[in-house]
PyMOL CGO cylinders between C-alpha atoms (Angstrom):
from pymol import cmd
from pymol.cgo import CYLINDER

trace = [
    CYLINDER, 33.05, -31.67, -20.98, 33.61, -27.90, -21.29, 0.3, 1, 1, 1, 1, 1, 1,
    CYLINDER, 33.61, -27.90, -21.29, 31.85, -25.63, -18.82, 0.3, 1, 1, 1, 1, 1, 1,
    CYLINDER, 31.85, -25.63, -18.82, 28.61, -24.23, -20.25, 0.3, 1, 1, 1, 1, 1, 1,
    CYLINDER, 28.61, -24.23, -20.25, 27.98, -20.48, -20.13, 0.3, 1, 1, 1, 1, 1, 1,
    CYLINDER, 27.98, -20.48, -20.13, 24.48, -20.94, -18.73, 0.3, 1, 1, 1, 1, 1, 1,
    CYLINDER, 24.48, -20.94, -18.73, 24.45, -22.37, -15.22, 0.3, 1, 1, 1, 1, 1, 1,
    CYLINDER, 24.45, -22.37, -15.22, 21.67, -22.79, -12.69, 0.3, 1, 1, 1, 1, 1, 1,
    CYLINDER, 21.67, -22.79, -12.69, 18.50, -20.89, -13.52, 0.3, 1, 1, 1, 1, 1, 1,
    CYLINDER, 18.50, -20.89, -13.52, 17.25, -18.33, -11.03, 0.3, 1, 1, 1, 1, 1, 1,
    CYLINDER, 17.25, -18.33, -11.03, 13.62, -18.36, -10.00, 0.3, 1, 1, 1, 1, 1, 1,
    CYLINDER, 13.62, -18.36, -10.00, 12.44, -14.86, -10.93, 0.3, 1, 1, 1, 1, 1, 1,
    CYLINDER, 12.44, -14.86, -10.93, 9.04, -13.35, -11.70, 0.3, 1, 1, 1, 1, 1, 1,
    CYLINDER, 9.04, -13.35, -11.70, 8.68, -13.85, -15.46, 0.3, 1, 1, 1, 1, 1, 1,
    CYLINDER, 8.68, -13.85, -15.46, 7.23, -11.60, -18.13, 0.3, 1, 1, 1, 1, 1, 1,
    CYLINDER, 7.23, -11.60, -18.13, 5.42, -13.53, -20.87, 0.3, 1, 1, 1, 1, 1, 1,
    CYLINDER, 5.42, -13.53, -20.87, 6.82, -13.07, -24.38, 0.3, 1, 1, 1, 1, 1, 1,
    CYLINDER, 6.82, -13.07, -24.38, 5.68, -15.07, -27.38, 0.3, 1, 1, 1, 1, 1, 1,
    CYLINDER, 5.68, -15.07, -27.38, 8.02, -15.53, -30.33, 0.3, 1, 1, 1, 1, 1, 1,
    CYLINDER, 8.02, -15.53, -30.33, 8.79, -17.93, -33.13, 0.3, 1, 1, 1, 1, 1, 1,
    CYLINDER, 8.79, -17.93, -33.13, 12.17, -19.59, -33.53, 0.3, 1, 1, 1, 1, 1, 1,
    CYLINDER, 12.17, -19.59, -33.53, 13.64, -21.04, -36.68, 0.3, 1, 1, 1, 1, 1, 1,
    CYLINDER, 13.64, -21.04, -36.68, 13.59, -24.85, -36.53, 0.3, 1, 1, 1, 1, 1, 1,
    CYLINDER, 13.59, -24.85, -36.53, 17.41, -25.03, -36.47, 0.3, 1, 1, 1, 1, 1, 1,
    CYLINDER, 17.41, -25.03, -36.47, 17.58, -22.65, -33.50, 0.3, 1, 1, 1, 1, 1, 1,
    CYLINDER, 17.58, -22.65, -33.50, 14.97, -24.71, -31.66, 0.3, 1, 1, 1, 1, 1, 1,
    CYLINDER, 14.97, -24.71, -31.66, 16.91, -27.92, -32.30, 0.3, 1, 1, 1, 1, 1, 1,
    CYLINDER, 16.91, -27.92, -32.30, 20.05, -26.28, -30.94, 0.3, 1, 1, 1, 1, 1, 1,
    CYLINDER, 20.05, -26.28, -30.94, 18.13, -25.00, -27.93, 0.3, 1, 1, 1, 1, 1, 1,
    CYLINDER, 18.13, -25.00, -27.93, 16.88, -28.51, -27.17, 0.3, 1, 1, 1, 1, 1, 1,
    CYLINDER, 16.88, -28.51, -27.17, 20.42, -29.88, -27.56, 0.3, 1, 1, 1, 1, 1, 1,
    CYLINDER, 20.42, -29.88, -27.56, 21.72, -27.16, -25.22, 0.3, 1, 1, 1, 1, 1, 1,
    CYLINDER, 21.72, -27.16, -25.22, 19.03, -28.04, -22.65, 0.3, 1, 1, 1, 1, 1, 1,
    CYLINDER, 19.03, -28.04, -22.65, 20.13, -31.67, -22.87, 0.3, 1, 1, 1, 1, 1, 1,
    CYLINDER, 20.13, -31.67, -22.87, 23.75, -30.62, -22.27, 0.3, 1, 1, 1, 1, 1, 1,
    CYLINDER, 23.75, -30.62, -22.27, 22.72, -28.50, -19.26, 0.3, 1, 1, 1, 1, 1, 1,
    CYLINDER, 22.72, -28.50, -19.26, 20.71, -31.44, -17.91, 0.3, 1, 1, 1, 1, 1, 1,
    CYLINDER, 20.71, -31.44, -17.91, 23.71, -33.76, -18.22, 0.3, 1, 1, 1, 1, 1, 1,
    CYLINDER, 23.71, -33.76, -18.22, 26.01, -31.22, -16.53, 0.3, 1, 1, 1, 1, 1, 1,
    CYLINDER, 26.01, -31.22, -16.53, 23.65, -30.17, -13.72, 0.3, 1, 1, 1, 1, 1, 1,
    CYLINDER, 23.65, -30.17, -13.72, 21.66, -33.37, -13.24, 0.3, 1, 1, 1, 1, 1, 1,
    CYLINDER, 21.66, -33.37, -13.24, 18.39, -31.47, -13.48, 0.3, 1, 1, 1, 1, 1, 1,
    CYLINDER, 18.39, -31.47, -13.48, 15.90, -31.60, -16.34, 0.3, 1, 1, 1, 1, 1, 1,
    CYLINDER, 15.90, -31.60, -16.34, 15.58, -28.23, -18.10, 0.3, 1, 1, 1, 1, 1, 1,
    CYLINDER, 15.58, -28.23, -18.10, 12.73, -26.97, -20.27, 0.3, 1, 1, 1, 1, 1, 1,
    CYLINDER, 12.73, -26.97, -20.27, 14.51, -25.58, -23.35, 0.3, 1, 1, 1, 1, 1, 1,
    CYLINDER, 14.51, -25.58, -23.35, 12.30, -22.46, -23.32, 0.3, 1, 1, 1, 1, 1, 1,
    CYLINDER, 12.30, -22.46, -23.32, 13.64, -21.61, -19.83, 0.3, 1, 1, 1, 1, 1, 1,
    CYLINDER, 13.64, -21.61, -19.83, 17.10, -21.17, -21.35, 0.3, 1, 1, 1, 1, 1, 1,
    CYLINDER, 17.10, -21.17, -21.35, 16.11, -18.34, -23.67, 0.3, 1, 1, 1, 1, 1, 1,
    CYLINDER, 16.11, -18.34, -23.67, 16.06, -15.59, -21.01, 0.3, 1, 1, 1, 1, 1, 1,
    CYLINDER, 16.06, -15.59, -21.01, 19.45, -16.42, -19.43, 0.3, 1, 1, 1, 1, 1, 1,
    CYLINDER, 19.45, -16.42, -19.43, 20.98, -16.79, -22.90, 0.3, 1, 1, 1, 1, 1, 1,
    CYLINDER, 20.98, -16.79, -22.90, 19.69, -13.37, -23.93, 0.3, 1, 1, 1, 1, 1, 1,
    CYLINDER, 19.69, -13.37, -23.93, 20.82, -11.86, -20.63, 0.3, 1, 1, 1, 1, 1, 1,
    CYLINDER, 20.82, -11.86, -20.63, 24.30, -13.35, -21.08, 0.3, 1, 1, 1, 1, 1, 1,
    CYLINDER, 24.30, -13.35, -21.08, 24.47, -12.11, -24.65, 0.3, 1, 1, 1, 1, 1, 1,
    CYLINDER, 24.47, -12.11, -24.65, 23.50, -8.56, -23.65, 0.3, 1, 1, 1, 1, 1, 1,
    CYLINDER, 23.50, -8.56, -23.65, 25.83, -8.58, -20.64, 0.3, 1, 1, 1, 1, 1, 1,
    CYLINDER, 25.83, -8.58, -20.64, 28.81, -9.44, -22.83, 0.3, 1, 1, 1, 1, 1, 1,
    CYLINDER, 28.81, -9.44, -22.83, 27.98, -7.16, -25.78, 0.3, 1, 1, 1, 1, 1, 1,
    CYLINDER, 27.98, -7.16, -25.78, 30.41, -4.27, -25.40, 0.3, 1, 1, 1, 1, 1, 1,
    CYLINDER, 30.41, -4.27, -25.40, 28.61, -2.09, -27.94, 0.3, 1, 1, 1, 1, 1, 1,
    CYLINDER, 28.61, -2.09, -27.94, 25.35, -2.50, -26.04, 0.3, 1, 1, 1, 1, 1, 1,
    CYLINDER, 25.35, -2.50, -26.04, 27.10, -1.71, -22.75, 0.3, 1, 1, 1, 1, 1, 1,
    CYLINDER, 27.10, -1.71, -22.75, 28.51, 1.51, -24.22, 0.3, 1, 1, 1, 1, 1, 1,
    CYLINDER, 28.51, 1.51, -24.22, 25.12, 2.51, -25.59, 0.3, 1, 1, 1, 1, 1, 1,
    CYLINDER, 25.12, 2.51, -25.59, 23.44, 1.70, -22.30, 0.3, 1, 1, 1, 1, 1, 1,
    CYLINDER, 23.44, 1.70, -22.30, 25.97, 3.76, -20.31, 0.3, 1, 1, 1, 1, 1, 1,
    CYLINDER, 25.97, 3.76, -20.31, 25.50, 6.69, -22.68, 0.3, 1, 1, 1, 1, 1, 1,
    CYLINDER, 25.50, 6.69, -22.68, 21.70, 6.54, -22.60, 0.3, 1, 1, 1, 1, 1, 1,
    CYLINDER, 21.70, 6.54, -22.60, 21.46, 5.96, -18.84, 0.3, 1, 1, 1, 1, 1, 1,
    CYLINDER, 21.46, 5.96, -18.84, 23.98, 8.48, -17.58, 0.3, 1, 1, 1, 1, 1, 1,
    CYLINDER, 23.98, 8.48, -17.58, 22.72, 10.18, -14.42, 0.3, 1, 1, 1, 1, 1, 1,
    CYLINDER, 22.72, 10.18, -14.42, 21.16, 13.60, -14.80, 0.3, 1, 1, 1, 1, 1, 1,
    CYLINDER, 21.16, 13.60, -14.80, 22.46, 16.53, -12.78, 0.3, 1, 1, 1, 1, 1, 1,
    CYLINDER, 22.46, 16.53, -12.78, 21.53, 16.09, -9.13, 0.3, 1, 1, 1, 1, 1, 1,
    CYLINDER, 21.53, 16.09, -9.13, 20.58, 12.40, -9.44, 0.3, 1, 1, 1, 1, 1, 1,
    CYLINDER, 20.58, 12.40, -9.44, 22.54, 9.83, -7.52, 0.3, 1, 1, 1, 1, 1, 1,
    CYLINDER, 22.54, 9.83, -7.52, 23.87, 12.38, -5.05, 0.3, 1, 1, 1, 1, 1, 1,
    CYLINDER, 23.87, 12.38, -5.05, 23.53, 10.86, -1.71, 0.3, 1, 1, 1, 1, 1, 1,
]
cmd.load_cgo(trace, "trace")
């Protein structure tokens, strides 16, 4: 089986967000959770995959990274040691 992009889930303090998913996306999310469970041997709540999937998506989006670097560039005097 190919290696999945989402691995073990970190235990981090969550922020509650409520959203609606299209039924097809939810079915795929459940299928992905099943695949993770088969690969890792641990049962996964499909909702717990949403955050790492979004994080992975944002981390690999080059346009977002460029925008983030531009918008978060240090101001004069900041970051000097």
